[in-house]
PDB file with SEQRES, HELIX, SHEET and CRYST1 records, atoms N, CA, C and O in Angstrom:
SEQRES   1 A   67  MET GLU ARG PHE ARG ASP GLY ARG GLY ARG THR LEU THR          
SEQRES   2 A   67  LEU VAL GLY LEU THR SER LEU LEU PHE GLY VAL SER LEU          
SEQRES   3 A   67  LEU HIS TRP PRO THR ILE THR ILE VAL ALA LEU VAL LEU          
SEQRES   4 A   67  LEU PHE ALA GLY TYR THR ILE VAL ASP GLU PHE ARG VAL          
SEQRES   5 A   67  LEU ALA ALA ALA THR ARG ALA ALA ALA LEU GLU GLN THR          
SEQRES   6 A   67  ARG ARG                                                      
HELIX    1 AA1 GLU A    2  HIS A   28  1                                  27    
HELIX    2 AA2 ILE A   34  ARG A   66  1                                  33    
CRYST1    1.000    1.000    1.000  90.00  90.00  90.00 P 1           1          
ATOM      1  N   MET A   1       0.815  -1.195   0.000  1.00  0.00           N  
ATOM      2  CA  MET A   1       0.000   0.000   0.000  1.00  0.00           C  
ATOM      3  C   MET A   1       0.865   1.269   0.000  1.00  0.00           C  
ATOM      4  O   MET A   1       0.505   2.270  -0.619  1.00  0.00           O  
ATOM      5  N   GLU A   2       1.985   1.219   0.686  1.00  0.00           N  
ATOM      6  CA  GLU A   2       2.883   2.382   0.705  1.00  0.00           C  
ATOM      7  C   GLU A   2       3.406   2.682  -0.695  1.00  0.00           C  
ATOM      8  O   GLU A   2       3.542   3.844  -1.077  1.00  0.00           O  
ATOM      9  N   ARG A   3       3.696   1.635  -1.454  1.00  0.00           N  
ATOM     10  CA  ARG A   3       4.203   1.829  -2.805  1.00  0.00           C  
ATOM     11  C   ARG A   3       3.165   2.522  -3.681  1.00  0.00           C  
ATOM     12  O   ARG A   3       3.514   3.360  -4.512  1.00  0.00           O  
ATOM     13  N   PHE A   4       1.888   2.176  -3.500  1.00  0.00           N  
ATOM     14  CA  PHE A   4       0.821   2.809  -4.265  1.00  0.00           C  
ATOM     15  C   PHE A   4       0.723   4.289  -3.926  1.00  0.00           C  
ATOM     16  O   PHE A   4       0.555   5.116  -4.822  1.00  0.00           O  
ATOM     17  N   ARG A   5       0.826   4.636  -2.645  1.00  0.00           N  
ATOM     18  CA  ARG A   5       0.758   6.036  -2.235  1.00  0.00           C  
ATOM     19  C   ARG A   5       1.943   6.828  -2.751  1.00  0.00           C  
ATOM     20  O   ARG A   5       1.789   7.991  -3.124  1.00  0.00           O  
ATOM     21  N   ASP A   6       3.126   6.223  -2.780  1.00  0.00           N  
ATOM     22  CA  ASP A   6       4.315   6.918  -3.286  1.00  0.00           C  
ATOM     23  C   ASP A   6       4.166   7.247  -4.765  1.00  0.00           C  
ATOM     24  O   ASP A   6       4.478   8.362  -5.183  1.00  0.00           O  
ATOM     25  N   GLY A   7       3.700   6.308  -5.548  1.00  0.00           N  
ATOM     26  CA  GLY A   7       3.488   6.544  -6.967  1.00  0.00           C  
ATOM     27  C   GLY A   7       2.432   7.598  -7.203  1.00  0.00           C  
ATOM     28  O   GLY A   7       2.535   8.391  -8.139  1.00  0.00           O  
ATOM     29  N   ARG A   8       1.434   7.608  -6.371  1.00  0.00           N  
ATOM     30  CA  ARG A   8       0.357   8.591  -6.484  1.00  0.00           C  
ATOM     31  C   ARG A   8       0.884   9.997  -6.206  1.00  0.00           C  
ATOM     32  O   ARG A   8       0.488  10.956  -6.868  1.00  0.00           O  
ATOM     33  N   GLY A   9       1.758  10.113  -5.245  1.00  0.00           N  
ATOM     34  CA  GLY A   9       2.343  11.413  -4.926  1.00  0.00           C  
ATOM     35  C   GLY A   9       3.228  11.937  -6.045  1.00  0.00           C  
ATOM     36  O   GLY A   9       3.214  13.127  -6.358  1.00  0.00           O  
ATOM     37  N   ARG A  10       3.988  11.045  -6.638  1.00  0.00           N  
ATOM     38  CA  ARG A  10       4.835  11.454  -7.761  1.00  0.00           C  
ATOM     39  C   ARG A  10       3.989  11.898  -8.950  1.00  0.00           C  
ATOM     40  O   ARG A  10       4.326  12.869  -9.628  1.00  0.00           O  
ATOM     41  N   THR A  11       2.901  11.194  -9.200  1.00  0.00           N  
ATOM     42  CA  THR A  11       2.024  11.560 -10.307  1.00  0.00           C  
ATOM     43  C   THR A  11       1.373  12.906 -10.040  1.00  0.00           C  
ATOM     44  O   THR A  11       1.282  13.742 -10.940  1.00  0.00           O  
ATOM     45  N   LEU A  12       0.927  13.119  -8.830  1.00  0.00           N  
ATOM     46  CA  LEU A  12       0.316  14.389  -8.469  1.00  0.00           C  
ATOM     47  C   LEU A  12       1.319  15.531  -8.591  1.00  0.00           C  
ATOM     48  O   LEU A  12       0.966  16.627  -9.027  1.00  0.00           O  
ATOM     49  N   THR A  13       2.561  15.280  -8.209  1.00  0.00           N  
ATOM     50  CA  THR A  13       3.608  16.280  -8.356  1.00  0.00           C  
ATOM     51  C   THR A  13       3.858  16.595  -9.824  1.00  0.00           C  
ATOM     52  O   THR A  13       4.033  17.758 -10.189  1.00  0.00           O  
ATOM     53  N   LEU A  14       3.875  15.572 -10.666  1.00  0.00           N  
ATOM     54  CA  LEU A  14       4.072  15.773 -12.096  1.00  0.00           C  
ATOM     55  C   LEU A  14       2.937  16.593 -12.708  1.00  0.00           C  
ATOM     56  O   LEU A  14       3.183  17.476 -13.529  1.00  0.00           O  
ATOM     57  N   VAL A  15       1.709  16.307 -12.315  1.00  0.00           N  
ATOM     58  CA  VAL A  15       0.562  17.072 -12.821  1.00  0.00           C  
ATOM     59  C   VAL A  15       0.648  18.517 -12.343  1.00  0.00           C  
ATOM     60  O   VAL A  15       0.365  19.439 -13.108  1.00  0.00           O  
ATOM     61  N   GLY A  16       1.033  18.721 -11.100  1.00  0.00           N  
ATOM     62  CA  GLY A  16       1.173  20.071 -10.575  1.00  0.00           C  
ATOM     63  C   GLY A  16       2.255  20.864 -11.294  1.00  0.00           C  
ATOM     64  O   GLY A  16       2.060  22.035 -11.621  1.00  0.00           O  
ATOM     65  N   LEU A  17       3.392  20.228 -11.539  1.00  0.00           N  
ATOM     66  CA  LEU A  17       4.474  20.909 -12.259  1.00  0.00           C  
ATOM     67  C   LEU A  17       4.085  21.226 -13.698  1.00  0.00           C  
ATOM     68  O   LEU A  17       4.443  22.280 -14.225  1.00  0.00           O  
ATOM     69  N   THR A  18       3.357  20.319 -14.329  1.00  0.00           N  
ATOM     70  CA  THR A  18       2.893  20.564 -15.694  1.00  0.00           C  
ATOM     71  C   THR A  18       1.943  21.755 -15.715  1.00  0.00           C  
ATOM     72  O   THR A  18       2.027  22.608 -16.598  1.00  0.00           O  
ATOM     73  N   SER A  19       1.047  21.808 -14.748  1.00  0.00           N  
ATOM     74  CA  SER A  19       0.116  22.937 -14.661  1.00  0.00           C  
ATOM     75  C   SER A  19       0.865  24.245 -14.430  1.00  0.00           C  
ATOM     76  O   SER A  19       0.533  25.270 -15.025  1.00  0.00           O  
ATOM     77  N   LEU A  20       1.865  24.206 -13.572  1.00  0.00           N  
ATOM     78  CA  LEU A  20       2.658  25.394 -13.290  1.00  0.00           C  
ATOM     79  C   LEU A  20       3.401  25.868 -14.534  1.00  0.00           C  
ATOM     80  O   LEU A  20       3.414  27.062 -14.835  1.00  0.00           O  
ATOM     81  N   LEU A  21       4.022  24.934 -15.257  1.00  0.00           N  
ATOM     82  CA  LEU A  21       4.722  25.299 -16.496  1.00  0.00           C  
ATOM     83  C   LEU A  21       3.756  25.852 -17.530  1.00  0.00           C  
ATOM     84  O   LEU A  21       4.107  26.774 -18.266  1.00  0.00           O  
ATOM     85  N   PHE A  22       2.566  25.316 -17.601  1.00  0.00           N  
ATOM     86  CA  PHE A  22       1.551  25.814 -18.517  1.00  0.00           C  
ATOM     87  C   PHE A  22       1.198  27.261 -18.182  1.00  0.00           C  
ATOM     88  O   PHE A  22       1.128  28.106 -19.074  1.00  0.00           O  
ATOM     89  N   GLY A  23       0.977  27.548 -16.903  1.00  0.00           N  
ATOM     90  CA  GLY A  23       0.646  28.906 -16.484  1.00  0.00           C  
ATOM     91  C   GLY A  23       1.786  29.891 -16.719  1.00  0.00           C  
ATOM     92  O   GLY A  23       1.556  31.015 -17.165  1.00  0.00           O  
ATOM     93  N   VAL A  24       3.017  29.471 -16.421  1.00  0.00           N  
ATOM     94  CA  VAL A  24       4.175  30.345 -16.615  1.00  0.00           C  
ATOM     95  C   VAL A  24       4.379  30.642 -18.101  1.00  0.00           C  
ATOM     96  O   VAL A  24       4.714  31.766 -18.474  1.00  0.00           O  
ATOM     97  N   SER A  25       4.176  29.633 -18.941  1.00  0.00           N  
ATOM     98  CA  SER A  25       4.346  29.871 -20.376  1.00  0.00           C  
ATOM     99  C   SER A  25       3.302  30.853 -20.891  1.00  0.00           C  
ATOM    100  O   SER A  25       3.596  31.641 -21.790  1.00  0.00           O  
ATOM    101  N   LEU A  26       2.105  30.826 -20.349  1.00  0.00           N  
ATOM    102  CA  LEU A  26       1.084  31.786 -20.759  1.00  0.00           C  
ATOM    103  C   LEU A  26       1.441  33.204 -20.310  1.00  0.00           C  
ATOM    104  O   LEU A  26       1.164  34.167 -21.026  1.00  0.00           O  
ATOM    105  N   LEU A  27       2.046  33.337 -19.144  1.00  0.00           N  
ATOM    106  CA  LEU A  27       2.458  34.658 -18.673  1.00  0.00           C  
ATOM    107  C   LEU A  27       3.688  35.159 -19.424  1.00  0.00           C  
ATOM    108  O   LEU A  27       3.842  36.358 -19.654  1.00  0.00           O  
ATOM    109  N   HIS A  28       4.553  34.234 -19.801  1.00  0.00           N  
ATOM    110  CA  HIS A  28       5.804  34.608 -20.463  1.00  0.00           C  
ATOM    111  C   HIS A  28       5.569  35.107 -21.890  1.00  0.00           C  
ATOM    112  O   HIS A  28       6.257  36.017 -22.352  1.00  0.00           O  
ATOM    113  N   TRP A  29       4.609  34.519 -22.578  1.00  0.00           N  
ATOM    114  CA  TRP A  29       4.300  34.903 -23.954  1.00  0.00           C  
ATOM    115  C   TRP A  29       2.906  35.523 -24.024  1.00  0.00           C  
ATOM    116  O   TRP A  29       1.953  34.838 -24.395  1.00  0.00           O  
ATOM    117  N   PRO A  30       2.768  36.793 -23.678  1.00  0.00           N  
ATOM    118  CA  PRO A  30       1.431  37.404 -23.658  1.00  0.00           C  
ATOM    119  C   PRO A  30       0.816  37.564 -25.042  1.00  0.00           C  
ATOM    120  O   PRO A  30      -0.397  37.739 -25.165  1.00  0.00           O  
ATOM    121  N   THR A  31       1.634  37.506 -26.074  1.00  0.00           N  
ATOM    122  CA  THR A  31       1.091  37.661 -27.423  1.00  0.00           C  
ATOM    123  C   THR A  31       0.741  36.317 -28.060  1.00  0.00           C  
ATOM    124  O   THR A  31       0.582  36.219 -29.277  1.00  0.00           O  
ATOM    125  N   ILE A  32       0.625  35.296 -27.235  1.00  0.00           N  
ATOM    126  CA  ILE A  32       0.336  33.956 -27.752  1.00  0.00           C  
ATOM    127  C   ILE A  32      -1.036  33.946 -28.432  1.00  0.00           C  
ATOM    128  O   ILE A  32      -1.983  34.568 -27.951  1.00  0.00           O  
ATOM    129  N   THR A  33      -1.124  33.252 -29.522  1.00  0.00           N  
ATOM    130  CA  THR A  33      -2.387  33.207 -30.251  1.00  0.00           C  
ATOM    131  C   THR A  33      -3.307  32.163 -29.641  1.00  0.00           C  
ATOM    132  O   THR A  33      -2.870  31.298 -28.882  1.00  0.00           O  
ATOM    133  N   ILE A  34      -4.569  32.251 -29.977  1.00  0.00           N  
ATOM    134  CA  ILE A  34      -5.545  31.317 -29.429  1.00  0.00           C  
ATOM    135  C   ILE A  34      -5.266  29.891 -29.901  1.00  0.00           C  
ATOM    136  O   ILE A  34      -5.547  28.933 -29.181  1.00  0.00           O  
ATOM    137  N   VAL A  35      -4.723  29.748 -31.086  1.00  0.00           N  
ATOM    138  CA  VAL A  35      -4.413  28.405 -31.593  1.00  0.00           C  
ATOM    139  C   VAL A  35      -3.332  27.756 -30.740  1.00  0.00           C  
ATOM    140  O   VAL A  35      -3.452  26.590 -30.364  1.00  0.00           O  
ATOM    141  N   ALA A  36      -2.281  28.502 -30.435  1.00  0.00           N  
ATOM    142  CA  ALA A  36      -1.209  27.964 -29.601  1.00  0.00           C  
ATOM    143  C   ALA A  36      -1.729  27.641 -28.200  1.00  0.00           C  
ATOM    144  O   ALA A  36      -1.332  26.636 -27.611  1.00  0.00           O  
ATOM    145  N   LEU A  37      -2.593  28.467 -27.675  1.00  0.00           N  
ATOM    146  CA  LEU A  37      -3.181  28.217 -26.356  1.00  0.00           C  
ATOM    147  C   LEU A  37      -3.994  26.930 -26.369  1.00  0.00           C  
ATOM    148  O   LEU A  37      -3.904  26.121 -25.446  1.00  0.00           O  
ATOM    149  N   VAL A  38      -4.774  26.749 -27.401  1.00  0.00           N  
ATOM    150  CA  VAL A  38      -5.585  25.532 -27.514  1.00  0.00           C  
ATOM    151  C   VAL A  38      -4.686  24.302 -27.642  1.00  0.00           C  
ATOM    152  O   VAL A  38      -4.971  23.270 -27.034  1.00  0.00           O  
ATOM    153  N   LEU A  39      -3.620  24.393 -28.412  1.00  0.00           N  
ATOM    154  CA  LEU A  39      -2.702  23.258 -28.567  1.00  0.00           C  
ATOM    155  C   LEU A  39      -2.005  22.908 -27.253  1.00  0.00           C  
ATOM    156  O   LEU A  39      -1.866  21.731 -26.919  1.00  0.00           O  
ATOM    157  N   LEU A  40      -1.571  23.916 -26.511  1.00  0.00           N  
ATOM    158  CA  LEU A  40      -0.951  23.658 -25.203  1.00  0.00           C  
ATOM    159  C   LEU A  40      -1.932  22.997 -24.249  1.00  0.00           C  
ATOM    160  O   LEU A  40      -1.584  22.045 -23.550  1.00  0.00           O  
ATOM    161  N   PHE A  41      -3.150  23.500 -24.222  1.00  0.00           N  
ATOM    162  CA  PHE A  41      -4.146  22.928 -23.324  1.00  0.00           C  
ATOM    163  C   PHE A  41      -4.524  21.512 -23.758  1.00  0.00           C  
ATOM    164  O   PHE A  41      -4.739  20.641 -22.916  1.00  0.00           O  
ATOM    165  N   ALA A  42      -4.602  21.283 -25.056  1.00  0.00           N  
ATOM    166  CA  ALA A  42      -4.910  19.944 -25.556  1.00  0.00           C  
ATOM    167  C   ALA A  42      -3.819  18.954 -25.156  1.00  0.00           C  
ATOM    168  O   ALA A  42      -4.117  17.837 -24.733  1.00  0.00           O  
ATOM    169  N   GLY A  43      -2.570  19.356 -25.288  1.00  0.00           N  
ATOM    170  CA  GLY A  43      -1.469  18.495 -24.867  1.00  0.00           C  
ATOM    171  C   GLY A  43      -1.528  18.178 -23.385  1.00  0.00           C  
ATOM    172  O   GLY A  43      -1.303  17.039 -22.974  1.00  0.00           O  
ATOM    173  N   TYR A  44      -1.827  19.181 -22.592  1.00  0.00           N  
ATOM    174  CA  TYR A  44      -1.946  18.980 -21.143  1.00  0.00           C  
ATOM    175  C   TYR A  44      -3.068  18.000 -20.817  1.00  0.00           C  
ATOM    176  O   TYR A  44      -2.881  17.099 -20.000  1.00  0.00           O  
ATOM    177  N   THR A  45      -4.230  18.166 -21.445  1.00  0.00           N  
ATOM    178  CA  THR A  45      -5.358  17.290 -21.137  1.00  0.00           C  
ATOM    179  C   THR A  45      -5.106  15.864 -21.618  1.00  0.00           C  
ATOM    180  O   THR A  45      -5.536  14.910 -20.969  1.00  0.00           O  
ATOM    181  N   ILE A  46      -4.421  15.708 -22.736  1.00  0.00           N  
ATOM    182  CA  ILE A  46      -4.114  14.352 -23.211  1.00  0.00           C  
ATOM    183  C   ILE A  46      -3.191  13.645 -22.225  1.00  0.00           C  
ATOM    184  O   ILE A  46      -3.417  12.482 -21.892  1.00  0.00           O  
ATOM    185  N   VAL A  47      -2.167  14.326 -21.761  1.00  0.00           N  
ATOM    186  CA  VAL A  47      -1.255  13.736 -20.776  1.00  0.00           C  
ATOM    187  C   VAL A  47      -2.008  13.406 -19.487  1.00  0.00           C  
ATOM    188  O   VAL A  47      -1.789  12.349 -18.895  1.00  0.00           O  
ATOM    189  N   ASP A  48      -2.879  14.289 -19.057  1.00  0.00           N  
ATOM    190  CA  ASP A  48      -3.647  14.066 -17.837  1.00  0.00           C  
ATOM    191  C   ASP A  48      -4.591  12.872 -17.993  1.00  0.00           C  
ATOM    192  O   ASP A  48      -4.761  12.096 -17.052  1.00  0.00           O  
ATOM    193  N   GLU A  49      -5.192  12.719 -19.143  1.00  0.00           N  
ATOM    194  CA  GLU A  49      -6.094  11.590 -19.361  1.00  0.00           C  
ATOM    195  C   GLU A  49      -5.342  10.262 -19.386  1.00  0.00           C  
ATOM    196  O   GLU A  49      -5.866   9.252 -18.917  1.00  0.00           O  
ATOM    197  N   PHE A  50      -4.127  10.245 -19.923  1.00  0.00           N  
ATOM    198  CA  PHE A  50      -3.324   9.028 -19.858  1.00  0.00           C  
ATOM    199  C   PHE A  50      -2.996   8.690 -18.406  1.00  0.00           C  
ATOM    200  O   PHE A  50      -2.951   7.517 -18.034  1.00  0.00           O  
ATOM    201  N   ARG A  51      -2.769   9.708 -17.593  1.00  0.00           N  
ATOM    202  CA  ARG A  51      -2.508   9.485 -16.177  1.00  0.00           C  
ATOM    203  C   ARG A  51      -3.726   8.878 -15.496  1.00  0.00           C  
ATOM    204  O   ARG A  51      -3.599   7.944 -14.704  1.00  0.00           O  
ATOM    205  N   VAL A  52      -4.899   9.404 -15.801  1.00  0.00           N  
ATOM    206  CA  VAL A  52      -6.137   8.887 -15.211  1.00  0.00           C  
ATOM    207  C   VAL A  52      -6.385   7.453 -15.669  1.00  0.00           C  
ATOM    208  O   VAL A  52      -6.794   6.609 -14.872  1.00  0.00           O  
ATOM    209  N   LEU A  53      -6.141   7.177 -16.938  1.00  0.00           N  
ATOM    210  CA  LEU A  53      -6.320   5.830 -17.474  1.00  0.00           C  
ATOM    211  C   LEU A  53      -5.373   4.845 -16.791  1.00  0.00           C  
ATOM    212  O   LEU A  53      -5.774   3.730 -16.457  1.00  0.00           O  
ATOM    213  N   ALA A  54      -4.133   5.244 -16.584  1.00  0.00           N  
ATOM    214  CA  ALA A  54      -3.169   4.371 -15.907  1.00  0.00           C  
ATOM    215  C   ALA A  54      -3.587   4.115 -14.465  1.00  0.00           C  
ATOM    216  O   ALA A  54      -3.466   2.991 -13.979  1.00  0.00           O  
ATOM    217  N   ALA A  55      -4.075   5.133 -13.782  1.00  0.00           N  
ATOM    218  CA  ALA A  55      -4.515   4.959 -12.398  1.00  0.00           C  
ATOM    219  C   ALA A  55      -5.734   4.039 -12.324  1.00  0.00           C  
ATOM    220  O   ALA A  55      -5.833   3.213 -11.416  1.00  0.00           O  
ATOM    221  N   ALA A  56      -6.653   4.178 -13.268  1.00  0.00           N  
ATOM    222  CA  ALA A  56      -7.840   3.315 -13.279  1.00  0.00           C  
ATOM    223  C   ALA A  56      -7.454   1.868 -13.571  1.00  0.00           C  
ATOM    224  O   ALA A  56      -8.011   0.943 -12.981  1.00  0.00           O  
ATOM    225  N   THR A  57      -6.508   1.675 -14.474  1.00  0.00           N  
ATOM    226  CA  THR A  57      -6.054   0.322 -14.789  1.00  0.00           C  
ATOM    227  C   THR A  57      -5.384  -0.317 -13.580  1.00  0.00           C  
ATOM    228  O   THR A  57      -5.618  -1.486 -13.273  1.00  0.00           O  
ATOM    229  N   ARG A  58      -4.544   0.468 -12.893  1.00  0.00           N  
ATOM    230  CA  ARG A  58      -3.894  -0.062 -11.685  1.00  0.00           C  
ATOM    231  C   ARG A  58      -4.910  -0.383 -10.605  1.00  0.00           C  
ATOM    232  O   ARG A  58      -4.784  -1.399  -9.922  1.00  0.00           O  
ATOM    233  N   ALA A  59      -5.913   0.465 -10.439  1.00  0.00           N  
ATOM    234  CA  ALA A  59      -6.934   0.233  -9.412  1.00  0.00           C  
ATOM    235  C   ALA A  59      -7.749  -1.013  -9.744  1.00  0.00           C  
ATOM    236  O   ALA A  59      -8.081  -1.793  -8.851  1.00  0.00           O  
ATOM    237  N   ALA A  60      -8.071  -1.204 -11.015  1.00  0.00           N  
ATOM    238  CA  ALA A  60      -8.830  -2.400 -11.420  1.00  0.00           C  
ATOM    239  C   ALA A  60      -8.004  -3.658 -11.188  1.00  0.00           C  
ATOM    240  O   ALA A  60      -8.537  -4.666 -10.723  1.00  0.00           O  
ATOM    241  N   ALA A  61      -6.715  -3.615 -11.503  1.00  0.00           N  
ATOM    242  CA  ALA A  61      -5.852  -4.771 -11.278  1.00  0.00           C  
ATOM    243  C   ALA A  61      -5.722  -5.065  -9.789  1.00  0.00           C  
ATOM    244  O   ALA A  61      -5.727  -6.224  -9.374  1.00  0.00           O  
ATOM    245  N   LEU A  62      -5.607  -4.021  -8.999  1.00  0.00           N  
ATOM    246  CA  LEU A  62      -5.509  -4.194  -7.557  1.00  0.00           C  
ATOM    247  C   LEU A  62      -6.788  -4.786  -7.003  1.00  0.00           C  
ATOM    248  O   LEU A  62      -6.733  -5.648  -6.126  1.00  0.00           O  
ATOM    249  N   GLU A  63      -7.929  -4.353  -7.486  1.00  0.00           N  
ATOM    250  CA  GLU A  63      -9.221  -4.876  -7.032  1.00  0.00           C  
ATOM    251  C   GLU A  63      -9.372  -6.331  -7.415  1.00  0.00           C  
ATOM    252  O   GLU A  63      -9.917  -7.119  -6.642  1.00  0.00           O  
ATOM    253  N   GLN A  64      -8.899  -6.705  -8.597  1.00  0.00           N  
ATOM    254  CA  GLN A  64      -9.023  -8.082  -9.046  1.00  0.00           C  
ATOM    255  C   GLN A  64      -8.109  -9.012  -8.227  1.00  0.00           C  
ATOM    256  O   GLN A  64      -8.469 -10.165  -7.988  1.00  0.00           O  
ATOM    257  N   THR A  65      -6.953  -8.534  -7.803  1.00  0.00           N  
ATOM    258  CA  THR A  65      -6.069  -9.381  -6.985  1.00  0.00           C  
ATOM    259  C   THR A  65      -6.608  -9.546  -5.577  1.00  0.00           C  
ATOM    260  O   THR A  65      -6.250 -10.510  -4.900  1.00  0.00           O  
ATOM    261  N   ARG A  66      -7.447  -8.652  -5.120  1.00  0.00           N  
ATOM    262  CA  ARG A  66      -8.040  -8.776  -3.784  1.00  0.00           C  
ATOM    263  C   ARG A  66      -9.126  -9.845  -3.743  1.00  0.00           C  
ATOM    264  O   ARG A  66      -9.402 -10.410  -2.684  1.00  0.00           O  
ATOM    265  N   ARG A  67      -9.737 -10.123  -4.884  1.00  0.00           N  
ATOM    266  CA  ARG A  67     -10.850 -11.109  -4.903  1.00  0.00           C  
ATOM    267  C   ARG A  67     -10.352 -12.475  -4.914  1.00  0.00           C  
ATOM    268  O   ARG A  67     -11.141 -13.420  -4.930  1.00  0.00           O  
TER     269      ARG A  67                                                      
END                                                                             
């Protein structure tokens, strides 16, 4: 169980850092176009969804080993 919590913390840290870099890049380039903004946000959401999918897969595998 400790190993699961450690991985969860690292993932949460990675998501937080990605969000922070996204915000800083928006402040750094104020003349950014809407297309670039949409592409950055799309990339962020795709990475986040892969993270959610991996967590759901791990949770399902963990639930199946408990039965």
